[in-house]
Jmol script that loads the backbone (N, CA, C; Angstrom):
load data "model"
ATOM      1  N   MET A   1       0.979  -1.088   0.015  1.00  0.00           N
ATOM      2  CA  MET A   1       0.045  -0.097  -0.092  1.00  0.00           C
ATOM      3  C   MET A   1       0.614   1.403   0.065  1.00  0.00           C
ATOM      4  N   HIS A   2       2.243   1.124   0.648  1.00  0.00           N
ATOM      5  CA  HIS A   2       2.932   2.463   0.715  1.00  0.00           C
ATOM      6  C   HIS A   2       3.377   2.849  -0.632  1.00  0.00           C
ATOM      7  N   GLY A   3       3.689   1.621  -1.695  1.00  0.00           N
ATOM      8  CA  GLY A   3       3.869   2.193  -3.192  1.00  0.00           C
ATOM      9  C   GLY A   3       2.848   2.624  -3.801  1.00  0.00           C
ATOM     10  N   LEU A   4       1.559   2.115  -3.733  1.00  0.00           N
ATOM     11  CA  LEU A   4       0.419   3.041  -4.094  1.00  0.00           C
ATOM     12  C   LEU A   4       0.081   4.337  -3.844  1.00  0.00           C
ATOM     13  N   GLY A   5       0.159   4.611  -2.465  1.00  0.00           N
ATOM     14  CA  GLY A   5       0.272   5.967  -1.970  1.00  0.00           C
ATOM     15  C   GLY A   5       1.143   7.084  -2.608  1.00  0.00           C
ATOM     16  N   TRP A   6       2.092   6.571  -2.824  1.00  0.00           N
ATOM     17  CA  TRP A   6       3.347   7.708  -3.532  1.00  0.00           C
ATOM     18  C   TRP A   6       3.129   7.743  -4.844  1.00  0.00           C
ATOM     19  N   ILE A   7       2.765   6.792  -5.638  1.00  0.00           N
ATOM     20  CA  ILE A   7       2.356   6.694  -6.745  1.00  0.00           C
ATOM     21  C   ILE A   7       0.844   7.699  -7.073  1.00  0.00           C
ATOM     22  N   VAL A   8      -0.073   8.013  -6.355  1.00  0.00           N
ATOM     23  CA  VAL A   8      -1.076   8.608  -6.238  1.00  0.00           C
ATOM     24  C   VAL A   8      -0.765   9.888  -6.025  1.00  0.00           C
ATOM     25  N   ALA A   9       0.364  10.146  -4.880  1.00  0.00           N
ATOM     26  CA  ALA A   9       0.794  11.200  -4.593  1.00  0.00           C
ATOM     27  C   ALA A   9       1.709  12.206  -5.840  1.00  0.00           C
ATOM     28  N   GLN A  10       1.938  11.331  -6.590  1.00  0.00           N
ATOM     29  CA  GLN A  10       2.822  12.080  -7.416  1.00  0.00           C
ATOM     30  C   GLN A  10       1.948  12.378  -8.893  1.00  0.00           C
ATOM     31  N   ALA A  11       0.701  11.717  -8.963  1.00  0.00           N
ATOM     32  CA  ALA A  11      -0.195  11.954 -10.155  1.00  0.00           C
ATOM     33  C   ALA A  11      -0.433  13.648 -10.227  1.00  0.00           C
ATOM     34  N   VAL A  12      -0.171  14.231 -11.551  1.00  0.00           N
ATOM     35  CA  VAL A  12      -0.689  15.687 -11.611  1.00  0.00           C
ATOM     36  C   VAL A  12      -1.973  15.448 -11.872  1.00  0.00           C
ATOM     37  N   THR A  13      -2.260  16.156 -11.073  1.00  0.00           N
ATOM     38  CA  THR A  13      -3.957  16.945 -11.167  1.00  0.00           C
ATOM     39  C   THR A  13      -4.327  17.987 -12.094  1.00  0.00           C
ATOM     40  N   PRO A  14      -4.816  17.172 -12.891  1.00  0.00           N
ATOM     41  CA  PRO A  14      -5.218  17.919 -14.730  1.00  0.00           C
ATOM     42  C   PRO A  14      -5.895  19.632 -14.139  1.00  0.00           C
ATOM     43  N   THR A  15      -5.538  20.576 -14.064  1.00  0.00           N
ATOM     44  CA  THR A  15      -6.417  21.795 -14.383  1.00  0.00           C
ATOM     45  C   THR A  15      -7.297  21.897 -15.513  1.00  0.00           C
ATOM     46  N   PRO A  16      -8.722  22.285 -15.259  1.00  0.00           N
ATOM     47  CA  PRO A  16      -9.273  22.272 -16.543  1.00  0.00           C
ATOM     48  C   PRO A  16      -9.476  24.136 -16.751  1.00  0.00           C
ATOM     49  N   THR A  17      -9.160  24.107 -18.272  1.00  0.00           N
ATOM     50  CA  THR A  17      -9.326  25.161 -18.697  1.00  0.00           C
ATOM     51  C   THR A  17     -10.702  25.580 -19.197  1.00  0.00           C
ATOM     52  N   PRO A  18     -11.184  27.166 -19.098  1.00  0.00           N
ATOM     53  CA  PRO A  18     -12.182  27.291 -19.635  1.00  0.00           C
ATOM     54  C   PRO A  18     -12.423  27.221 -20.697  1.00  0.00           C
ATOM     55  N   THR A  19     -13.850  26.978 -21.410  1.00  0.00           N
ATOM     56  CA  THR A  19     -13.951  26.858 -22.701  1.00  0.00           C
ATOM     57  C   THR A  19     -14.961  28.296 -23.155  1.00  0.00           C
ATOM     58  N   VAL A  20     -15.475  28.635 -21.869  1.00  0.00           N
ATOM     59  CA  VAL A  20     -16.348  29.910 -22.396  1.00  0.00           C
ATOM     60  C   VAL A  20     -16.025  31.367 -21.917  1.00  0.00           C
ATOM     61  N   ASP A  21     -16.156  32.388 -22.134  1.00  0.00           N
ATOM     62  CA  ASP A  21     -15.563  33.289 -22.071  1.00  0.00           C
ATOM     63  C   ASP A  21     -16.735  33.812 -20.723  1.00  0.00           C
ATOM     64  N   PRO A  22     -16.203  33.864 -19.395  1.00  0.00           N
ATOM     65  CA  PRO A  22     -16.807  33.987 -17.907  1.00  0.00           C
ATOM     66  C   PRO A  22     -17.530  35.519 -18.601  1.00  0.00           C
ATOM     67  N   ASP A  23     -17.432  36.693 -19.549  1.00  0.00           N
ATOM     68  CA  ASP A  23     -18.131  37.694 -19.738  1.00  0.00           C
ATOM     69  C   ASP A  23     -19.459  37.412 -20.427  1.00  0.00           C
ATOM     70  N   GLN A  24     -19.643  36.441 -20.954  1.00  0.00           N
ATOM     71  CA  GLN A  24     -20.363  36.315 -22.165  1.00  0.00           C
ATOM     72  C   GLN A  24     -21.516  35.064 -21.173  1.00  0.00           C
ATOM     73  N   VAL A  25     -21.394  34.337 -20.017  1.00  0.00           N
ATOM     74  CA  VAL A  25     -22.437  33.798 -19.612  1.00  0.00           C
ATOM     75  C   VAL A  25     -22.825  34.715 -18.245  1.00  0.00           C
ATOM     76  N   THR A  26     -22.562  35.488 -17.790  1.00  0.00           N
ATOM     77  CA  THR A  26     -22.903  36.475 -16.552  1.00  0.00           C
ATOM     78  C   THR A  26     -23.967  37.269 -17.052  1.00  0.00           C
ATOM     79  N   PRO A  27     -24.974  37.911 -16.213  1.00  0.00           N
ATOM     80  CA  PRO A  27     -26.368  38.378 -16.494  1.00  0.00           C
ATOM     81  C   PRO A  27     -25.733  39.801 -16.608  1.00  0.00           C
ATOM     82  N   GLY A  28     -24.990  40.699 -15.919  1.00  0.00           N
ATOM     83  CA  GLY A  28     -24.355  42.107 -16.397  1.00  0.00           C
ATOM     84  C   GLY A  28     -25.277  42.838 -16.069  1.00  0.00           C
ATOM     85  N   PRO A  29     -24.996  44.136 -15.664  1.00  0.00           N
ATOM     86  CA  PRO A  29     -26.014  45.117 -15.085  1.00  0.00           C
ATOM     87  C   PRO A  29     -27.196  45.142 -16.008  1.00  0.00           C
ATOM     88  N   LEU A  30     -27.533  44.363 -17.248  1.00  0.00           N
ATOM     89  CA  LEU A  30     -29.039  44.782 -17.661  1.00  0.00           C
ATOM     90  C   LEU A  30     -29.745  43.324 -16.711  1.00  0.00           C
ATOM     91  N   GLY A  31     -29.122  42.338 -16.867  1.00  0.00           N
ATOM     92  CA  GLY A  31     -29.824  41.200 -16.017  1.00  0.00           C
ATOM     93  C   GLY A  31     -30.247  41.736 -14.561  1.00  0.00           C
ATOM     94  N   PHE A  32     -29.321  42.310 -13.802  1.00  0.00           N
ATOM     95  CA  PHE A  32     -29.468  42.701 -12.320  1.00  0.00           C
ATOM     96  C   PHE A  32     -30.755  43.631 -12.659  1.00  0.00           C
ATOM     97  N   ALA A  33     -30.529  44.656 -13.650  1.00  0.00           N
ATOM     98  CA  ALA A  33     -31.825  45.620 -13.615  1.00  0.00           C
ATOM     99  C   ALA A  33     -33.145  45.141 -13.814  1.00  0.00           C
ATOM    100  N   VAL A  34     -33.285  43.610 -14.813  1.00  0.00           N
ATOM    101  CA  VAL A  34     -34.495  43.186 -14.850  1.00  0.00           C
ATOM    102  C   VAL A  34     -34.952  42.219 -13.626  1.00  0.00           C
ATOM    103  N   VAL A  35     -33.932  41.919 -12.872  1.00  0.00           N
ATOM    104  CA  VAL A  35     -34.396  40.691 -11.916  1.00  0.00           C
ATOM    105  C   VAL A  35     -34.606  42.125 -10.641  1.00  0.00           C
ATOM    106  N   ALA A  36     -34.170  43.206 -10.306  1.00  0.00           N
ATOM    107  CA  ALA A  36     -34.398  44.356  -9.493  1.00  0.00           C
ATOM    108  C   ALA A  36     -36.016  44.787  -9.935  1.00  0.00           C
ATOM    109  N   LEU A  37     -36.084  44.831 -11.530  1.00  0.00           N
ATOM    110  CA  LEU A  37     -37.695  45.469 -11.596  1.00  0.00           C
ATOM    111  C   LEU A  37     -38.910  44.237 -11.251  1.00  0.00           C
ATOM    112  N   LEU A  38     -38.500  42.955 -11.402  1.00  0.00           N
ATOM    113  CA  LEU A  38     -39.553  42.118 -11.181  1.00  0.00           C
ATOM    114  C   LEU A  38     -39.555  41.840  -9.473  1.00  0.00           C
ATOM    115  N   VAL A  39     -38.476  41.971  -8.734  1.00  0.00           N
ATOM    116  CA  VAL A  39     -38.687  42.502  -7.413  1.00  0.00           C
ATOM    117  C   VAL A  39     -39.584  43.205  -6.885  1.00  0.00           C
ATOM    118  N   VAL A  40     -39.500  44.667  -7.380  1.00  0.00           N
ATOM    119  CA  VAL A  40     -40.285  45.801  -7.080  1.00  0.00           C
ATOM    120  C   VAL A  40     -41.597  45.483  -7.383  1.00  0.00           C
ATOM    121  N   VAL A  41     -41.907  44.736  -8.575  1.00  0.00           N
ATOM    122  CA  VAL A  41     -43.307  44.468  -9.436  1.00  0.00           C
ATOM    123  C   VAL A  41     -44.032  43.543  -8.225  1.00  0.00           C
ATOM    124  N   VAL A  42     -43.276  42.637  -8.099  1.00  0.00           N
ATOM    125  CA  VAL A  42     -44.124  41.781  -7.171  1.00  0.00           C
ATOM    126  C   VAL A  42     -44.205  41.879  -5.651  1.00  0.00           C
ATOM    127  N   VAL A  43     -43.326  43.048  -5.366  1.00  0.00           N
ATOM    128  CA  VAL A  43     -43.463  43.602  -3.694  1.00  0.00           C
ATOM    129  C   VAL A  43     -44.944  44.473  -4.078  1.00  0.00           C
ATOM    130  N   LEU A  44     -44.937  45.272  -5.098  1.00  0.00           N
ATOM    131  CA  LEU A  44     -46.089  45.944  -5.107  1.00  0.00           C
ATOM    132  C   LEU A  44     -47.462  45.460  -5.469  1.00  0.00           C
ATOM    133  N   LEU A  45     -47.316  43.997  -6.104  1.00  0.00           N
ATOM    134  CA  LEU A  45     -48.448  43.564  -6.052  1.00  0.00           C
ATOM    135  C   LEU A  45     -48.960  42.779  -5.085  1.00  0.00           C
ATOM    136  N   VAL A  46     -47.736  42.311  -4.365  1.00  0.00           N
ATOM    137  CA  VAL A  46     -48.307  41.462  -3.064  1.00  0.00           C
ATOM    138  C   VAL A  46     -48.580  42.411  -1.844  1.00  0.00           C
ATOM    139  N   LEU A  47     -48.370  43.681  -1.887  1.00  0.00           N
ATOM    140  CA  LEU A  47     -48.975  44.667  -1.135  1.00  0.00           C
ATOM    141  C   LEU A  47     -50.653  45.096  -1.584  1.00  0.00           C
ATOM    142  N   ASP A  48     -50.672  45.112  -3.028  1.00  0.00           N
ATOM    143  CA  ASP A  48     -52.128  45.731  -3.217  1.00  0.00           C
ATOM    144  C   ASP A  48     -52.684  44.398  -3.036  1.00  0.00           C
ATOM    145  N   MET A  49     -52.420  43.330  -3.155  1.00  0.00           N
ATOM    146  CA  MET A  49     -53.222  42.244  -2.539  1.00  0.00           C
ATOM    147  C   MET A  49     -53.843  42.150  -0.982  1.00  0.00           C
ATOM    148  N   LEU A  50     -52.708  42.032  -0.469  1.00  0.00           N
ATOM    149  CA  LEU A  50     -53.251  42.275   1.046  1.00  0.00           C
ATOM    150  C   LEU A  50     -54.043  43.401   1.413  1.00  0.00           C
ATOM    151  N   ARG A  51     -53.778  44.788   0.852  1.00  0.00           N
ATOM    152  CA  ARG A  51     -54.740  46.151   0.974  1.00  0.00           C
ATOM    153  C   ARG A  51     -55.893  45.450   0.596  1.00  0.00           C
ATOM    154  N   ARG A  52     -56.471  44.490  -0.761  1.00  0.00           N
ATOM    155  CA  ARG A  52     -57.968  44.295  -1.044  1.00  0.00           C
ATOM    156  C   ARG A  52     -58.417  43.544  -0.073  1.00  0.00           C
ATOM    157  N   VAL A  53     -57.693  42.446   0.248  1.00  0.00           N
ATOM    158  CA  VAL A  53     -58.017  41.395   1.341  1.00  0.00           C
ATOM    159  C   VAL A  53     -58.750  41.792   2.505  1.00  0.00           C
ATOM    160  N   ARG A  54     -57.543  42.842   2.757  1.00  0.00           N
ATOM    161  CA  ARG A  54     -57.881  43.272   4.155  1.00  0.00           C
ATOM    162  C   ARG A  54     -59.304  44.216   4.127  1.00  0.00           C
ATOM    163  N   ARG A  55     -59.571  45.098   2.608  1.00  0.00           N
ATOM    164  CA  ARG A  55     -60.648  45.725   2.518  1.00  0.00           C
ATOM    165  C   ARG A  55     -62.153  44.852   2.673  1.00  0.00           C
ATOM    166  N   VAL A  56     -61.803  43.697   2.180  1.00  0.00           N
ATOM    167  CA  VAL A  56     -62.896  42.437   2.214  1.00  0.00           C
ATOM    168  C   VAL A  56     -63.323  41.907   3.181  1.00  0.00           C
ATOM    169  N   ARG A  57     -62.121  41.610   3.979  1.00  0.00           N
ATOM    170  CA  ARG A  57     -62.449  41.171   5.333  1.00  0.00           C
ATOM    171  C   ARG A  57     -63.145  42.365   6.414  1.00  0.00           C
ATOM    172  N   TYR A  58     -63.055  43.587   6.471  1.00  0.00           N
ATOM    173  CA  TYR A  58     -63.451  44.572   7.118  1.00  0.00           C
ATOM    174  C   TYR A  58     -64.912  44.985   6.376  1.00  0.00           C
ATOM    175  N   ARG A  59     -65.302  45.017   5.331  1.00  0.00           N
ATOM    176  CA  ARG A  59     -66.387  45.054   4.561  1.00  0.00           C
ATOM    177  C   ARG A  59     -67.547  43.723   5.020  1.00  0.00           C
ATOM    178  N   GLU A  60     -66.864  42.868   5.092  1.00  0.00           N
ATOM    179  CA  GLU A  60     -67.816  41.383   5.867  1.00  0.00           C
ATOM    180  C   GLU A  60     -68.014  41.485   7.192  1.00  0.00           C
ATOM    181  N   GLU A  61     -67.200  42.302   7.942  1.00  0.00           N
ATOM    182  CA  GLU A  61     -67.382  42.384   9.370  1.00  0.00           C
ATOM    183  C   GLU A  61     -68.554  43.440   9.651  1.00  0.00           C
ATOM    184  N   ALA A  62     -68.500  44.852   8.502  1.00  0.00           N
ATOM    185  CA  ALA A  62     -69.245  46.111   8.891  1.00  0.00           C
ATOM    186  C   ALA A  62     -70.721  45.504   8.270  1.00  0.00           C
ATOM    187  N   ASN A  63     -70.612  44.545   7.376  1.00  0.00           N
ATOM    188  CA  ASN A  63     -72.341  43.975   6.645  1.00  0.00           C
ATOM    189  C   ASN A  63     -72.600  43.461   7.818  1.00  0.00           C
ATOM    190  N   GLU A  64     -71.712  42.459   8.680  1.00  0.00           N
ATOM    191  CA  GLU A  64     -72.691  41.494   9.951  1.00  0.00           C
ATOM    192  C   GLU A  64     -72.625  42.346  10.819  1.00  0.00           C
ATOM    193  N   ALA A  65     -72.136  43.338  11.269  1.00  0.00           N
ATOM    194  CA  ALA A  65     -72.556  44.448  12.094  1.00  0.00           C
ATOM    195  C   ALA A  65     -73.625  45.110  11.683  1.00  0.00           C
ATOM    196  N   LEU A  66     -74.003  45.222  10.805  1.00  0.00           N
ATOM    197  CA  LEU A  66     -75.053  46.079   9.750  1.00  0.00           C
ATOM    198  C   LEU A  66     -76.675  44.933  10.326  1.00  0.00           C
ATOM    199  N   ASP A  67     -76.087  43.398   9.973  1.00  0.00           N
ATOM    200  CA  ASP A  67     -77.010  42.709   9.744  1.00  0.00           C
ATOM    201  C   ASP A  67     -77.740  42.547  11.110  1.00  0.00           C
ATOM    202  N   ALA A  68     -76.797  42.282  12.452  1.00  0.00           N
ATOM    203  CA  ALA A  68     -77.481  42.672  13.708  1.00  0.00           C
ATOM    204  C   ALA A  68     -77.794  43.212  14.074  1.00  0.00           C
ATOM    205  N   GLU A  69     -77.596  44.549  13.771  1.00  0.00           N
ATOM    206  CA  GLU A  69     -78.338  45.865  14.084  1.00  0.00           C
ATOM    207  C   GLU A  69     -79.769  46.071  13.725  1.00  0.00           C
ATOM    208  N   GLU A  70     -79.858  45.527  12.187  1.00  0.00           N
ATOM    209  CA  GLU A  70     -81.284  45.558  11.766  1.00  0.00           C
ATOM    210  C   GLU A  70     -82.100  44.067  12.593  1.00  0.00           C
ATOM    211  N   ALA A  71     -81.410  42.879  12.655  1.00  0.00           N
ATOM    212  CA  ALA A  71     -82.031  42.000  13.230  1.00  0.00           C
ATOM    213  C   ALA A  71     -82.604  42.787  15.134  1.00  0.00           C
ATOM    214  N   ALA A  72     -81.960  43.277  15.492  1.00  0.00           N
ATOM    215  CA  ALA A  72     -81.869  43.765  16.916  1.00  0.00           C
ATOM    216  C   ALA A  72     -83.095  44.573  16.995  1.00  0.00           C
ATOM    217  N   ALA A  73     -82.977  45.437  15.919  1.00  0.00           N
ATOM    218  CA  ALA A  73     -84.187  46.741  15.874  1.00  0.00           C
ATOM    219  C   ALA A  73     -85.592  45.800  15.581  1.00  0.00           C
ATOM    220  N   ARG A  74     -85.409  45.153  14.375  1.00  0.00           N
ATOM    221  CA  ARG A  74     -86.932  43.986  14.368  1.00  0.00           C
ATOM    222  C   ARG A  74     -87.286  43.567  15.738  1.00  0.00           C
ATOM    223  N   GLY A  75     -86.490  43.281  16.355  1.00  0.00           N
ATOM    224  CA  GLY A  75     -86.671  42.461  17.571  1.00  0.00           C
ATOM    225  C   GLY A  75     -86.686  41.182  17.339  1.00  0.00           C
ATOM    226  N   ASP A  76     -86.610  40.472  16.293  1.00  0.00           N
ATOM    227  CA  ASP A  76     -86.961  39.005  16.508  1.00  0.00           C
ATOM    228  C   ASP A  76     -85.841  38.265  16.475  1.00  0.00           C
ATOM    229  N   GLY A  77     -84.304  38.785  16.705  1.00  0.00           N
ATOM    230  CA  GLY A  77     -82.893  37.847  16.945  1.00  0.00           C
ATOM    231  C   GLY A  77     -82.952  36.798  16.178  1.00  0.00           C
ATOM    232  N   VAL A  78     -83.924  36.385  15.303  1.00  0.00           N
ATOM    233  CA  VAL A  78     -83.073  35.738  14.040  1.00  0.00           C
ATOM    234  C   VAL A  78     -82.488  35.586  12.897  1.00  0.00           C
ATOM    235  N   GLU A  79     -81.742  34.907  12.653  1.00  0.00           N
ATOM    236  CA  GLU A  79     -80.657  35.210  11.574  1.00  0.00           C
ATOM    237  C   GLU A  79     -81.341  35.273  10.277  1.00  0.00           C
ATOM    238  N   ASP A  80     -80.804  35.897   9.431  1.00  0.00           N
ATOM    239  CA  ASP A  80     -81.350  36.083   8.338  1.00  0.00           C
ATOM    240  C   ASP A  80     -81.427  35.016   7.231  1.00  0.00           C
ATOM    241  N   ASP A  81     -81.946  35.541   5.951  1.00  0.00           N
ATOM    242  CA  ASP A  81     -82.001  34.006   5.062  1.00  0.00           C
ATOM    243  C   ASP A  81     -80.757  34.067   4.570  1.00  0.00           C
ATOM    244  N   ARG A  82     -79.624  35.032   4.838  1.00  0.00           N
ATOM    245  CA  ARG A  82     -77.933  34.614   4.000  1.00  0.00           C
ATOM    246  C   ARG A  82     -77.467  33.741   5.266  1.00  0.00           C
ATOM    247  N   GLY A  83     -77.538  33.255   6.269  1.00  0.00           N
ATOM    248  CA  GLY A  83     -77.287  32.108   6.959  1.00  0.00           C
ATOM    249  C   GLY A  83     -76.306  32.841   7.856  1.00  0.00           C
ATOM    250  N   ARG A  84     -76.483  34.331   7.983  1.00  0.00           N
ATOM    251  CA  ARG A  84     -75.782  34.931   9.105  1.00  0.00           C
ATOM    252  C   ARG A  84     -75.888  34.887  10.474  1.00  0.00           C
TER     253      ARG A  84
END
end "model"
wireframe off; spacefill off
backbone 0.3
color backbone group
């Protein structure tokens, strides 16, 4: 085994040579600008979606409160036909 280890240690490790120009495969400033623009657009869309979902939730709560007030004003205390 000692002889085999010496042969392996003496073997030359080949170094790979690049076959493509690194400047041709990197995204560069234009790629960065496109990705940054996509990030900004996605963040704005998420914020808009959250605002709309919150608005729908508050509108539903307000409708439930109004329905409860109407039922109390009628004095029946029975839920309306919409199941609320």
